[in-house]
LODREN-358981 format. One record per residue (C-alpha): x negated, y negated, z negated. Coordinates in steps of 0.5 Angstrom, whole numbers, padded with zeros to 4 digits, always signed. Layout:
<nodes>
XYZ
...
</nodes>
This chain:
<nodes>
+0017-0072+0011
+0021-0070+0005
+0027-0067+0009
+0021-0063+0012
+0018-0060+0006
+0025-0058+0003
+0027-0054+0009
+0020-0050+0009
+0022-0048+0002
+0030-0047+0003
+0033-0041+0000
+0033-0034+0004
+0040-0034+0003
+0042-0039+0008
+0039-0035+0013
+0042-0028+0011
+0039-0021+0012
+0039-0021+0020
+0037-0028+0020
+0031-0027+0016
+0029-0021+0020
+0029-0025+0026
+0025-0030+0023
+0020-0026+0020
+0019-0021+0026
+0019-0027+0032
+0012-0027+0033
+0010-0020+0033
+0007-0017+0039
+0007-0010+0042
+0000-0008+0044
+0001+0000+0044
+0003+0004+0050
+0007+0009+0046
+0012+0003+0043
+0018+0004+0048
+0023+0000+0044
+0021-0004+0038
+0025-0009+0033
+0032-0011+0036
+0036-0005+0036
+0038+0001+0031
+0032+0004+0031
+0025+0004+0035
+0023+0009+0040
+0016+0012+0040
+0013+0017+0045
+0007+0020+0047
+0007+0026+0051
+0000+0030+0049
-0002+0028+0042
+0001+0030+0036
+0005+0025+0031
+0003+0024+0024
+0007+0020+0019
+0006+0017+0012
+0009+0012+0007
+0008+0008+0001
+0012+0004-0004
+0009-0002-0008
+0012-0005-0014
+0011-0011-0017
+0009-0010-0024
+0007-0003-0023
+0002-0003-0017
+0000-0011-0016
+0000-0017-0021
+0002-0024-0017
-0001-0028-0022
-0008-0026-0019
-0006-0023-0012
-0004-0028-0007
+0002-0026-0002
-0002-0026+0004
-0007-0021+0001
-0001-0017-0001
+0002-0016+0005
-0005-0014+0008
-0006-0009+0003
+0001-0006+0004
-0001-0005+0011
-0008-0002+0010
-0007+0003+0004
-0002+0006+0009
-0007+0006+0015
-0012+0009+0011
-0008+0016+0010
-0007+0016+0018
-0015+0015+0019
-0015+0021+0013
-0012+0025+0018
-0017+0024+0023
-0011+0020+0027
-0011+0013+0031
-0006+0009+0027
-0001+0006+0032
+0006+0003+0029
+0008+0001+0022
+0015-0001+0019
+0015-0006+0013
+0021-0006+0008
+0022-0011+0003
+0026-0012-0003
+0026-0019-0006
+0029-0023-0012
+0032-0030-0011
+0025-0033-0015
+0022-0032-0008
+0023-0038-0003
+0022-0037+0005
+0015-0040+0005
+0013-0034+0000
+0016-0029+0004
+0013-0032+0010
+0006-0032+0007
+0007-0024+0005
+0009-0023+0013
+0003-0027+0015
-0002-0022+0011
+0002-0016+0015
+0001-0020+0022
-0006-0021+0020
-0007-0013+0019
-0003-0011+0025
-0008-0015+0029
-0014-0013+0026
-0012-0006+0026
-0009-0006+0033
-0002-0003+0031
+0005-0005+0032
+0010-0007+0027
+0017-0004+0030
+0022-0004+0025
+0024-0005+0017
+0029-0007+0013
+0030-0013+0008
+0035-0013+0002
+0035-0016-0005
+0032-0014-0012
+0034-0016-0019
+0027-0015-0021
+0021-0018-0017
+0018-0015-0011
+0018-0009-0008
+0015-0007-0001
+0015+0000+0003
+0011+0001+0009
+0011+0007+0014
+0005+0008+0018
+0005+0012+0025
-0001+0015+0028
-0003+0020+0034
-0008+0025+0035
-0010+0031+0039
-0008+0037+0036
-0015+0040+0036
-0017+0033+0033
-0013+0033+0027
-0016+0034+0020
-0012+0037+0014
-0014+0038+0006
-0014+0045+0007
-0020+0047+0012
-0026+0047+0008
-0031+0053+0008
-0035+0055+0002
-0042+0052+0003
-0039+0046+0007
-0042+0039+0005
-0038+0034+0002
-0039+0027+0005
-0036+0020+0003
-0036+0014+0007
-0038+0007+0004
-0039+0006-0004
-0035+0007-0010
-0032+0004-0016
-0032-0003-0014
-0024-0004-0013
-0023-0002-0020
-0028-0007-0023
-0025-0012-0019
-0019-0011-0022
-0022-0011-0029
-0025-0018-0027
-0019-0021-0025
-0015-0018-0031
-0020-0021-0036
-0020-0028-0032
-0012-0027-0033
-0013-0027-0040
-0018-0032-0041
-0013-0037-0037
-0007-0035-0042
-0011-0037-0048
-0014-0043-0044
-0010-0046-0038
-0015-0051-0037
-0021-0046-0036
-0023-0045-0029
-0025-0037-0027
-0032-0036-0024
-0031-0031-0019
-0038-0032-0015
-0042-0026-0019
-0036-0022-0017
-0034-0023-0010
-0035-0016-0007
-0031-0013-0013
-0025-0018-0012
-0025-0017-0005
-0025-0010-0005
-0019-0010-0010
-0015-0016-0007
-0017-0015+0001
-0019-0007+0002
-0020-0005+0009
-0019+0002+0012
-0024+0006+0015
-0021+0006+0022
-0029+0006+0024
-0030+0013+0022
-0026+0017+0027
-0030+0014+0033
-0037+0014+0029
-0036+0022+0028
-0034+0023+0035
-0040+0019+0037
-0044+0024+0032
-0040+0030+0035
-0038+0032+0028
-0032+0035+0026
-0030+0035+0019
-0027+0041+0016
-0022+0038+0011
-0021+0030+0009
-0017+0026+0004
-0018+0018+0003
-0020+0016-0004
-0014+0012-0007
-0014+0015-0014
-0021+0016-0015
-0027+0021-0013
-0025+0026-0018
-0018+0027-0016
-0019+0027-0009
-0025+0032-0009
-0020+0036-0013
-0015+0036-0008
-0019+0038-0003
-0021+0044-0007
-0014+0046-0009
-0012+0046-0002
-0018+0049+0001
-0018+0054-0005
-0025+0053-0007
-0029+0050-0012
-0035+0044-0012
-0041+0041-0014
-0042+0034-0014
-0048+0030-0016
-0048+0024-0020
-0055+0021-0017
-0052+0022-0010
-0046+0018-0011
-0046+0011-0007
-0046+0005-0012
-0046-0002-0010
-0051-0006-0014
-0046-0011-0016
-0042-0005-0019
-0048-0003-0023
-0049-0010-0026
-0042-0011-0027
-0042-0004-0031
-0047-0006-0035
-0044-0013-0037
-0037-0009-0039
-0041-0004-0042
-0038+0002-0037
-0041+0008-0035
-0042+0007-0027
-0041+0014-0026
-0034+0015-0029
-0032+0008-0026
-0034+0012-0019
-0030+0018-0021
-0024+0015-0024
-0023+0008-0021
-0019+0009-0015
-0017+0004-0009
-0023+0005-0006
-0020+0007+0001
-0026+0010+0003
-0026+0017+0006
-0028+0024+0003
-0029+0030+0008
-0033+0036+0008
-0037+0038+0014
-0041+0045+0016
-0048+0045+0014
-0050+0046+0021
-0048+0038+0022
-0052+0035+0017
-0058+0033+0022
-0053+0029+0026
-0051+0025+0020
-0057+0025+0016
-0060+0018+0015
-0053+0015+0017
-0052+0008+0013
-0044+0009+0013
-0044+0016+0010
-0047+0020+0004
-0047+0027+0002
-0045+0028-0005
-0044+0035-0006
-0042+0042-0003
-0036+0047-0004
-0037+0053-0008
-0033+0059-0009
-0027+0058-0012
-0029+0062-0019
-0035+0057-0020
-0030+0052-0021
-0030+0044-0020
-0036+0040-0023
-0040+0034-0023
-0048+0035-0024
-0051+0030-0028
-0058+0027-0027
-0060+0031-0033
-0058+0037-0029
-0052+0038-0034
-0046+0041-0031
-0039+0038-0033
-0032+0040-0031
-0029+0035-0026
-0022+0032-0029
-0017+0028-0025
-0017+0022-0029
-0015+0017-0023
-0009+0013-0022
-0002+0016-0024
+0004+0012-0023
+0008+0016-0028
+0003+0016-0034
+0005+0012-0040
+0000+0007-0042
+0000+0004-0049
+0000-0004-0050
</nodes>
């Protein structure tokens, strides 16, 4: 029994790089017809005759993008995949393949890396994608994960950030602000634990918020939903850095202004109650929180009847002439300029 346990936490160096890759990828199954050659050669081979390919990549660094004191490795592997797939869906494309590369320090035993890849495997299964390659190497400072996602769409289906027109309606999926508040809850409980390690966190009142932070979901369903409604977005982006930042990206790329309406922004009841508890303004959190991975898009006013009343979609504003600028209209009917105060990985933070 003791021998079996020691084998499970053996040093990764005993496997070597290629042995580790073989170990981590042995159970991945191929599900996409466009995957002609997967892991095991110098490069993967992907081919689709009639559709256009979209490619996106993200880098997650320990201490910058995640904290392993409260982020389980399985959840981290899952989240690393999902945040990339979200960018593919924001192009109105179907995600089909990913590559996963990691750099790990010697403090991680093999079973820890297995946990990370269990999350990758779970995401691949749920989102019906193939893991077709990647790399492993050593790190002198913690864990680094890089995921590249590949997808396909018909040329006429692709949606960019620059296609919005004046008077187009601004629509958002789901609700906003929960992921940021989940992070605040986890950070608070971490501080409490550091003061008193015997204190057990009570996360029951914040289940939805914490789940949105630790295990977000990409909106794979929206592409099919809009197709069924016969609605074609004119511009689209995913909400990773906060609603205000993403709305400003759409405006900048489309050379337009916008008006967002505070009373239209969708908020979960748990967001509202937790903002009251933390003495935070819920609108500020929704505008600047980030990591919601919902989709923000614009549609022609003619398509409004098709989405009206849909529980997954909320109209929160409209596009205006560029000279009018970018604003949030408050409940008191005050016009306030939008500012990008969302996540910025290059911004210095004070301790």
